[in-house]
N, C-alpha and C positions, 0 to 999 in steps of 0.2 A: 504494500500500500504506500502511496506517495504522501509525504508530510504536507499538511495544509498550511497555507500562509496565515498570518495573524488576521483575525476577523476584521472586516470593513465595517464602517468607514474608519479611516485613519485620521488623526488630528495632529496639530502642532501645538507646542507650548514651550515656554521658556524653562530651561533646565537650571540655569544659574551660571555663575561665573566661578572660575577657578583662578589660580595664580596668574596664568598667562593667556587663558582662553575662555571664551564663553560659547555656549551652544544652544541650539534650538532642538528640542526632542520631537520625534515623530512617534506617536503611540497608536496602538490598535484600539478597536472598539472595547476590548477587554481591559484597557488601561496599561497593557504591557508595552515597554519600550520596543520600538522596531529599529530606529536609526536616529542619528543626530547629524546636524550640520554644525560645523565648528568654525569660529573665526578668532583671530588673535585680538586680545584686548587693546593692544597697541594700535590696532587698525579699527577703532570704534566706528569709523565711517563704513565699515564692511557689514555692520549689523543689519541694516535694511536689506542688503543683498542676501545675507545668510537667511534671514526670515523669508524672503521671497523664494529662495531655492527650496526651503523646506515646504512652503505652501505649494510650489509647483510639483514637487514629488508627490505630495498628498493628493492634489487634484488629479494627477495622472493615474495614481493607483486607484482612487475612488471611481474614476471614469472607465477603468479597464473593462468591466463586464459589459457596459453599454457600447463601448467602442468595438469590442469583439462581436457583439450581437449585430451591430450595424454592418460590419465587414462580412459576416456570414449570411446576411439577408439577401 
């Protein structure tokens, strides 16, 4: 049997800051972490791009089933 991916929909949220980096977490519907996008704190102007990347990943994942159905129609 093939392992199933983390349940949809996925979401983004701020995970916090560490000594040199901050990250945006991507979590599944069950609240379990799936991935993180990370940016260096020294480049605080990267934060909006980091958050946008996380949102883009989540949108793509959440749209997967609908996109697949449209291709198969």
